[in-house]
ZAPALO-666496 format. One line per field, with one value per residue (C-alpha): x, y, z; chain. Coordinates in pm, whole numbers, plus 50000, padded with zeros to 5 digits. Layout:
N
x <- X, ...
y <- Y, ...
z <- Z, ...
unit <- A, ...
REM end
This chain:
578
x <- 10108, 10448, 10406, 10314, 10609, 10854, 10698, 10757, 11116, 11171, 11009, 11218, 11532, 11448, 11374, 11696, 11924, 11740, 11502, 11605, 11794, 11930, 12304, 12368, 12542, 12768, 12862, 12959, 13161, 13341, 13443, 13566, 13750, 13903, 14039, 14202, 14343, 14499, 14641, 14787, 14957, 15071, 15264, 15464, 15604, 15914, 16002, 15902, 16239, 16256, 15922, 15900, 16245, 16471, 16660, 16371, 16235, 16140, 16415, 16281, 16466, 16305, 15964, 15989, 16102, 15798, 15570, 15683, 15759, 15566, 15409, 15029, 14913, 14604, 14301, 14287, 14022, 14044, 14124, 14492, 14762, 14886, 15206, 15509, 15740, 16048, 16128, 16427, 16670, 16554, 16902, 16988, 17354, 17265, 16990, 17236, 17481, 17208, 17078, 17430, 17475, 17145, 17266, 17576, 17374, 17336, 17049, 16953, 16716, 16868, 17223, 17109, 16940, 17249, 17469, 17249, 17155, 17297, 17055, 16759, 16854, 16746, 16412, 16209, 16428, 16350, 16452, 16750, 16874, 16847, 17044, 17314, 17331, 17362, 17627, 17818, 17839, 17952, 18230, 18345, 18424, 18489, 18595, 18619, 18973, 19136, 19106, 18725, 18720, 18791, 18464, 18219, 17905, 18004, 18368, 18658, 18579, 18861, 18853, 18896, 19222, 19167, 19313, 19065, 18781, 18886, 18899, 18541, 18423, 18607, 18420, 18094, 18203, 18443, 18317, 18566, 18528, 18531, 18166, 18269, 18491, 18227, 17953, 18185, 18259, 17937, 17575, 17374, 17116, 17385, 17514, 17174, 17189, 17279, 17651, 17652, 17368, 17399, 17732, 17928, 17650, 17602, 17974, 17972, 17662, 17820, 18135, 17940, 17713, 18007, 18182, 17878, 17928, 18124, 18493, 18447, 18419, 18195, 17947, 17947, 17860, 17578, 17422, 17454, 17320, 17018, 16942, 16989, 16749, 16492, 16511, 16397, 16100, 15790, 15487, 15259, 15487, 15414, 15038, 14969, 14848, 15159, 15301, 15654, 15913, 16104, 16402, 16180, 16014, 16349, 16489, 16173, 16187, 16544, 16450, 16110, 16050, 16375, 16331, 16596, 16593, 16876, 16700, 16378, 16567, 16766, 16446, 16276, 16579, 16622, 16262, 16276, 16593, 16439, 16085, 16130, 15850, 15826, 15666, 15476, 15278, 15150, 14833, 15018, 15331, 15353, 15107, 14860, 14983, 15078, 15237, 15393, 15668, 15783, 15890, 15966, 16267, 16410, 16360, 16243, 15998, 15869, 15793, 15618, 15396, 15336, 15225, 14988, 14841, 14786, 14613, 14377, 14302, 14222, 13990, 13816, 13775, 13626, 13402, 13542, 13507, 13425, 13334, 13690, 13887, 13729, 13879, 14213, 14229, 14168, 14439, 14685, 14624, 14685, 15020, 15143, 14997, 15130, 15483, 15503, 15257, 15487, 15385, 15017, 14792, 14438, 14454, 14539, 14263, 13994, 14107, 14077, 13736, 13613, 13763, 13645, 13280, 13279, 13383, 13042, 12841, 12674, 12893, 12917, 12542, 12590, 12887, 13082, 13202, 13031, 12699, 12776, 12864, 12555, 12330, 12485, 12437, 12078, 11991, 12115, 11931, 11614, 11615, 11672, 11395, 11146, 11227, 11181, 10883, 11059, 11003, 11170, 11101, 11446, 11621, 11382, 11456, 11827, 11769, 11533, 11820, 11961, 11697, 11698, 11868, 11910, 12288, 12299, 12110, 12298, 12644, 12531, 12422, 12759, 12931, 12702, 12723, 13100, 13138, 12934, 13157, 13469, 13336, 13214, 13551, 13738, 13522, 13529, 13905, 13955, 13782, 14072, 14321, 14382, 14434, 14069, 13952, 14171, 14098, 14459, 14428, 14351, 14651, 14880, 14766, 14755, 15090, 15278, 15533, 15512, 15142, 15038, 15152, 15374, 15618, 15381, 15421, 15047, 14973, 15234, 15094, 14744, 14873, 15047, 14731, 14537, 14777, 14769, 14394, 14315, 13938, 13970, 14213, 13975, 13678, 13866, 14020, 13715, 13481, 13698, 13719, 13345, 13257, 13485, 13350, 12985, 13031, 13220, 13012, 12678, 12688, 12636, 12303, 12184, 12272, 11969, 11733, 11649, 11611, 11952, 12138, 12221, 12366, 12575, 12710, 12809, 12974, 13155, 13294, 13405, 13562, 13777, 13862, 14007, 14197, 14337, 14457, 14594, 14729, 14830, 14614, 14464, 14409, 14284, 14031, 13917, 13860, 13665, 13447, 13395, 13280, 13051, 12895, 12721, 12462, 12365, 12021, 12044, 11757, 11955, 12264, 12049, 11922, 12279, 12386, 12087, 12155, 12515, 12416, 12166, 12434, 12669, 12398, 12342, 11969, 11977, 11741, 11805, 11568, 11229, 11248, 11528, 11382, 11149, 10795, 10858, 11147, 11002, 10935, 10574, 10630, 10810, 10533, 10272, 10476, 10501, 10124, 10066
y <- 23208, 23279, 23647, 23570, 23335, 23591, 23857, 23644, 23583, 23955, 24032, 23773, 23902, 24258, 24153, 23953, 24238, 24565, 24522, 24761, 24584, 24666, 24745, 24580, 24273, 24487, 24702, 24395, 24268, 24603, 24578, 24220, 24283, 24602, 24421, 24154, 24411, 24610, 24293, 24175, 24503, 24564, 24237, 24390, 24665, 24490, 24346, 24636, 24651, 24274, 24259, 24586, 24748, 24804, 24481, 24299, 23953, 24040, 24275, 24609, 24578, 24240, 24369, 24664, 24430, 24209, 24509, 24660, 24353, 24050, 23876, 23880, 23608, 23643, 23443, 23083, 23025, 22647, 22328, 22322, 22514, 22832, 22791, 23012, 23061, 22942, 22787, 22950, 22744, 22695, 22720, 23087, 23051, 22856, 23106, 23395, 23220, 23128, 23485, 23624, 23400, 23516, 23876, 23797, 23670, 23899, 24147, 24076, 23781, 23625, 23649, 23500, 23213, 23150, 23142, 22883, 22692, 22366, 22374, 22437, 22121, 21916, 22081, 21817, 21524, 21273, 21378, 21143, 21256, 21618, 21539, 21376, 21686, 21918, 21692, 21707, 22088, 22054, 21814, 22064, 22311, 22129, 21788, 21613, 21579, 21241, 21264, 21237, 21301, 21667, 21693, 21771, 21959, 22210, 22215, 22029, 22085, 22182, 22346, 22113, 22127, 22300, 21999, 21766, 22003, 22002, 21621, 21607, 21858, 21669, 21354, 21516, 21542, 21246, 20999, 20730, 20382, 20225, 20229, 20257, 20556, 20707, 20678, 20822, 21133, 21200, 21176, 20911, 21168, 21349, 21024, 20965, 21294, 21306, 21389, 21547, 21788, 21864, 21756, 22071, 22298, 22101, 22123, 22501, 22534, 22327, 22538, 22867, 22739, 22614, 22949, 23134, 22977, 23150, 23089, 22967, 22583, 22595, 22827, 22613, 22308, 22495, 22612, 22277, 22076, 22304, 22268, 21891, 21869, 22076, 21840, 21552, 21730, 21672, 21900, 21641, 21626, 21994, 21929, 22184, 22155, 22283, 21984, 22128, 22019, 22273, 22277, 22363, 22648, 22784, 22788, 22946, 23211, 23294, 23300, 23471, 23645, 23827, 24181, 24345, 24662, 24634, 24829, 24631, 24301, 24388, 24477, 24151, 23939, 24121, 24051, 23695, 23626, 23755, 23616, 23330, 23456, 23676, 24002, 24020, 23712, 23881, 24063, 24310, 24354, 24438, 24438, 24711, 24750, 25048, 25066, 25343, 25093, 25100, 25460, 25505, 25307, 25529, 25338, 25643, 25751, 25395, 25378, 25716, 25606, 25267, 25440, 25662, 25356, 25187, 25500, 25500, 25130, 25189, 25475, 25248, 24978, 25229, 25369, 25722, 25913, 25570, 25681, 25814, 25574, 25269, 25377, 25469, 25137, 24948, 25148, 25099, 24724, 24707, 24884, 24597, 24328, 24474, 24515, 24140, 24012, 23716, 23566, 23657, 23389, 23334, 23557, 23866, 23784, 23744, 24062, 24264, 24117, 24233, 24581, 24628, 24557, 24745, 25062, 25068, 24959, 25170, 24981, 25262, 25282, 25111, 25018, 25324, 25659, 25814, 25684, 25800, 26151, 26163, 26064, 26327, 26593, 26483, 26497, 26854, 26954, 26778, 26971, 27295, 27217, 27142, 27464, 27665, 27467, 27346, 27015, 26732, 26436, 26425, 26420, 26160, 25942, 25952, 25863, 25578, 25385, 25329, 25300, 25003, 25083, 24929, 24963, 24758, 24469, 24491, 24477, 24196, 23997, 24064, 23917, 23615, 23534, 23582, 23356, 23085, 23104, 23076, 22767, 22606, 22660, 22525, 22213, 22133, 22188, 21932, 21672, 21703, 21576, 21204, 21263, 21361, 21045, 20805, 20992, 21083, 21460, 21523, 21320, 21522, 21830, 21722, 21537, 21807, 21980, 22297, 22334, 22133, 22183, 21872, 22049, 21974, 21629, 21574, 21641, 21388, 21137, 21187, 21126, 20809, 20680, 20761, 20553, 20256, 20205, 20150, 20178, 20506, 20636, 20544, 20700, 21022, 21061, 20958, 21160, 21470, 21443, 21382, 21664, 21907, 21822, 21827, 22160, 22332, 22197, 22187, 22520, 22738, 22560, 22483, 22813, 22980, 22756, 22950, 22633, 22501, 22831, 22832, 22480, 22565, 22879, 22674, 22415, 22693, 22837, 22494, 22415, 22728, 22694, 22351, 22494, 22771, 22519, 22241, 22448, 22765, 22977, 23176, 23511, 23345, 23149, 23463, 23647, 23350, 23356, 23728, 23668, 23392, 23636, 23799, 23520, 23625, 23783, 24160, 24126, 23869, 24088, 24384, 24192, 24101, 24464, 24586, 24324, 24435, 24799, 24725, 24533, 24832, 25095, 24964, 25009, 25385, 25542, 25871, 26157, 26110, 26454, 26351, 26019, 25975, 25867, 25505, 25473, 25669, 25455, 25438, 25660, 25916, 25914, 25990, 26288, 26419, 26389, 26576
z <- 85680, 85531, 85607, 85968, 86002, 85865, 86085, 86394, 86291, 86244, 86578, 86760, 86592, 86694, 87052, 87072, 86969, 87020, 87313, 87595, 87872, 88216, 88241, 88579, 88434, 88217, 88516, 88717, 88418, 88402, 88766, 88729, 88400, 88540, 88846, 88631, 88387, 88671, 88827, 88498, 88409, 88765, 88733, 88446, 88668, 88801, 88458, 88235, 88060, 88026, 87848, 87657, 87664, 87364, 87434, 87597, 87550, 87192, 87072, 86948, 86617, 86552, 86661, 86420, 86143, 86196, 86227, 85896, 85685, 85806, 85502, 85476, 85238, 85019, 85134, 85016, 84749, 84701, 84889, 84795, 84973, 84800, 84601, 84589, 84293, 84485, 84820, 84984, 85195, 85552, 85701, 85748, 85646, 85333, 85252, 85279, 85046, 84798, 84767, 84743, 84440, 84286, 84316, 84110, 83812, 83509, 83520, 83159, 83139, 82825, 82959, 83288, 83105, 82894, 83203, 83376, 83060, 83194, 83488, 83257, 83069, 83373, 83445, 83262, 83368, 83640, 83992, 84011, 83669, 83780, 84094, 83879, 83659, 83958, 84108, 83778, 83800, 84161, 84059, 83798, 84076, 84403, 84532, 84861, 85003, 85020, 85398, 85411, 85786, 85712, 85518, 85797, 85699, 85432, 85544, 85387, 85018, 84781, 84439, 84144, 83953, 83612, 83429, 83597, 83510, 83143, 83146, 83272, 83012, 82737, 82837, 82726, 82362, 82362, 82624, 82739, 82595, 82940, 83062, 83428, 83361, 83132, 83395, 83654, 83449, 83255, 83379, 83197, 83089, 82888, 82744, 82583, 82394, 82027, 82038, 81695, 81777, 82147, 82293, 82210, 82330, 82652, 82720, 82673, 82891, 83168, 83160, 83181, 83459, 83665, 83618, 83761, 84103, 84382, 84434, 84792, 84796, 85103, 84933, 84618, 84827, 85001, 84673, 84497, 84790, 84812, 84441, 84458, 84750, 84562, 84266, 84488, 84649, 84442, 84447, 84604, 84906, 84959, 84923, 84656, 84301, 84120, 83922, 83915, 84167, 84374, 84138, 83841, 84030, 84142, 83789, 83648, 83921, 83822, 83454, 83454, 83786, 83855, 83716, 83502, 83711, 83963, 84240, 84212, 84193, 84505, 84694, 84596, 84687, 85019, 85117, 84983, 85178, 85501, 85481, 85229, 85006, 84699, 84810, 84479, 84587, 84903, 84985, 85206, 85414, 85781, 86069, 86153, 86508, 86717, 87059, 87261, 87344, 86981, 87034, 87406, 87530, 87805, 88135, 88331, 88062, 88036, 88407, 88397, 88108, 88269, 88590, 88393, 88221, 88558, 88689, 88390, 88441, 88809, 88713, 88464, 88728, 88974, 88702, 88700, 88371, 88228, 87879, 87835, 88054, 87887, 87554, 87711, 87896, 87573, 87393, 87680, 87685, 87310, 87357, 87572, 87346, 87019, 87152, 87220, 86961, 86889, 87226, 87204, 87352, 87478, 87784, 87576, 87328, 87596, 87772, 87454, 87373, 87714, 87682, 87323, 87395, 87726, 87540, 87374, 87678, 87950, 88195, 88452, 88518, 88856, 89074, 88961, 89084, 88783, 88914, 89268, 89147, 88926, 89218, 89445, 89181, 89112, 89483, 89512, 89197, 89315, 89644, 89457, 89207, 89484, 89662, 89343, 89212, 88897, 88719, 88913, 88685, 88524, 88862, 88998, 88695, 88774, 89138, 89053, 88897, 88549, 88281, 88041, 87711, 87368, 87391, 87712, 87556, 87225, 87386, 87615, 87310, 87145, 87450, 87452, 87081, 87074, 87376, 87203, 86895, 87113, 87289, 86968, 86796, 87099, 87115, 86744, 86721, 86998, 86782, 86536, 86795, 86855, 87227, 87265, 87091, 87290, 87617, 87698, 87651, 88017, 88131, 87904, 88096, 88460, 88438, 88246, 88475, 88265, 88347, 88649, 89011, 89016, 89249, 89538, 89691, 89761, 89395, 89280, 89529, 89387, 89033, 89150, 89312, 88999, 88790, 89026, 88986, 88620, 88658, 88845, 88583, 88300, 88480, 88552, 88206, 88007, 88226, 88196, 87817, 87775, 88015, 87829, 87485, 87593, 87768, 87487, 87199, 87380, 87563, 87251, 87197, 87551, 87719, 87561, 87760, 88079, 88288, 88187, 88203, 88578, 88560, 88255, 88420, 88727, 88501, 88316, 88640, 88762, 88425, 88416, 88784, 88710, 88412, 88632, 88891, 88671, 88383, 88565, 88331, 88616, 88448, 88130, 88334, 88514, 88186, 88050, 88360, 88310, 87953, 88077, 88325, 88029, 88055, 88408, 88420, 88482, 88732, 88931, 88928, 89032, 89334, 89424, 89401, 89601, 89868, 89889, 89909, 90185, 90374, 90370, 90425, 90782, 90751, 90690, 90440, 90259, 90334, 90170, 90017, 89782, 89671, 89374, 89465, 89361, 89608, 89905, 90215, 90333, 90636, 90426, 90167, 90431, 90549, 90193, 90146, 90472
unit <- A, A, A, A, A, A, A, A, A, A, A, A, A, A, A, A, A, A, A, A, A, A, A, A, A, A, A, A, A, A, A, A, A, A, A, A, A, A, A, A, A, A, A, A, A, A, A, A, A, A, A, A, A, A, A, A, A, A, A, A, A, A, A, A, A, A, A, A, A, A, A, A, A, A, A, A, A, A, A, A, A, A, A, A, A, A, A, A, A, A, A, A, A, A, A, A, A, A, A, A, A, A, A, A, A, A, A, A, A, A, A, A, A, A, A, A, A, A, A, A, A, A, A, A, A, A, A, A, A, A, A, A, A, A, A, A, A, A, A, A, A, A, A, A, A, A, A, A, A, A, A, A, A, A, A, A, A, A, A, A, A, A, A, A, A, A, A, A, A, A, A, A, A, A, A, A, A, A, A, A, A, A, A, A, A, A, A, A, A, A, A, A, A, A, A, A, A, A, A, A, A, A, A, A, A, A, A, A, A, A, A, A, A, A, A, A, A, A, A, A, A, A, A, A, A, A, A, A, A, A, A, A, A, A, A, A, A, A, A, A, A, A, A, A, A, A, A, A, A, A, A, A, A, A, A, A, A, A, A, A, A, A, A, A, A, A, A, A, A, A, A, A, A, A, A, A, A, A, A, A, A, A, A, A, A, A, A, A, A, A, A, A, A, A, A, A, A, A, A, A, A, A, A, A, A, A, A, A, A, A, A, A, A, A, A, A, A, A, A, A, A, A, A, A, A, A, A, A, A, A, A, A, A, A, A, A, A, A, A, A, A, A, A, A, A, A, A, A, A, A, A, A, A, A, A, A, A, A, A, A, A, A, A, A, A, A, A, A, A, A, A, A, A, A, A, A, A, A, A, A, A, A, A, A, A, A, A, A, A, A, A, A, A, A, A, A, A, A, A, A, A, A, A, A, A, A, A, A, A, A, A, A, A, A, A, A, A, A, A, A, A, A, A, A, A, A, A, A, A, A, A, A, A, A, A, A, A, A, A, A, A, A, A, A, A, A, A, A, A, A, A, A, A, A, A, A, A, A, A, A, A, A, A, A, A, A, A, A, A, A, A, A, A, A, A, A, A, A, A, A, A, A, A, A, A, A, A, A, A, A, A, A, A, A, A, A, A, A, A, A, A, A, A, A, A, A, A, A, A, A, A, A, A, A, A, A, A, A, A, A, A, A, A, A, A, A, A, A, A, A, A, A, A, A, A, A, A, A, A, A, A, A, A, A, A, A, A, A, A, A, A, A, A, A, A, A, A, A, A, A, A, A, A, A, A, A, A, A, A, A, A, A, A, A, A, A, A, A
REM end
């Protein structure tokens, strides 16, 4: 029984993937995808420099920087977010100042640790105590002016008078008797230390640490404020398992992770300053992307190449030299996508899914110039073979139509399974959003001026009427949300039922038509419909194609002598027998 059960599973699996299938659906998908690809890239023509030029929407220098240096993180292996050994300042100006200061620190680890020893004193202290210690170093170097209105942002700080600095340092070893004055000059954490054992050393450490800071008061304020902020950010606020706060990780990075080699240290700090991550923590750097627009920036040359790409795409759509043009079309489309990968969105993804699978499909078996040329050639060869008495079966097979193939069925299944995963992921991800639970997601779309056609007065009037009738609003919003979730989550399971398939395909087309109208995602919707066409029965598509061919053939039949026996009309067959 178990053997029989496993045998049936294996047989069903084999039939699902590897049973020969007709290529008519794939050929129709090629035509539809090709039309949309040509339309999309034709729209780039007038703005080619704006999109893909050297100083285009995404500057070429920035694009190359991302292409060669973008951080690729290792895969996550547990439920906690990956940690880094230091968080760089978010503000670009502060980050530049902070890394300039790191470059001035001694290359030798022990000397570096001695110079920053006062900071290491606060690593195990409470956050507020650490902030007080950092503020103490700041007061040793800079002060706010008496006119506080001058102190805006990081501006308005002045260097501390050397005599005042010495008075503050002296307070560490000889604290004032007045508690108010003592608390003003010396952090309480230092006051608790054993003066006989630690006071002199702490004073020396504070003096060396303060001396390591830049001479510019503004830069000192930037560095100190960043360190003070890090001391207050606990690990649990960052949702990772590292118990250290940001200040601890920063100081340990400076102590343990900065290499002694000057060249290596400079490389690490350069990358850290640009991407805010230690390159040694990464899986890889850069993106595996290639585009002709990374290398060609001359406007004339760009238009020549763009025209050649359009010609290839038109040839692919018409089905001319399809085995070659399908690959070239895919490569050309990737050139445009990779050049502006920072603005990649669903339309580009769906387009490349279509083009990728069609490369491996016999998608030119019908509705193509390749098929038309093959039929013309086969007819000539069939006439010649009949005159000379040669075998005609191979030519008759070509004329009888495309034969079912394993590759046609396999690629069709790839389209179908991939489409189901896309819909399932889209539906389940919506369940994570509150708007889909409180039924306001649809309103956020149809009333958004960036998406919906609110510029048209009738549309605005319809929205107003919808809002005036609460029951109608609830019915429309709730119905739209429920329909969307049922379709996206249910389709991957229900589409395999032959009786339900036509209704789901109709619902799919209506769904993406509404998206195209209300969200302006026209080309995206068309590509999604093209992917959904993979569920159309090849026999149904074949009947559509035959009906269309009969409509344009005006009732004419080719000579019986050039048709295979299975396609010869009755009258023609009688003549052949005679």
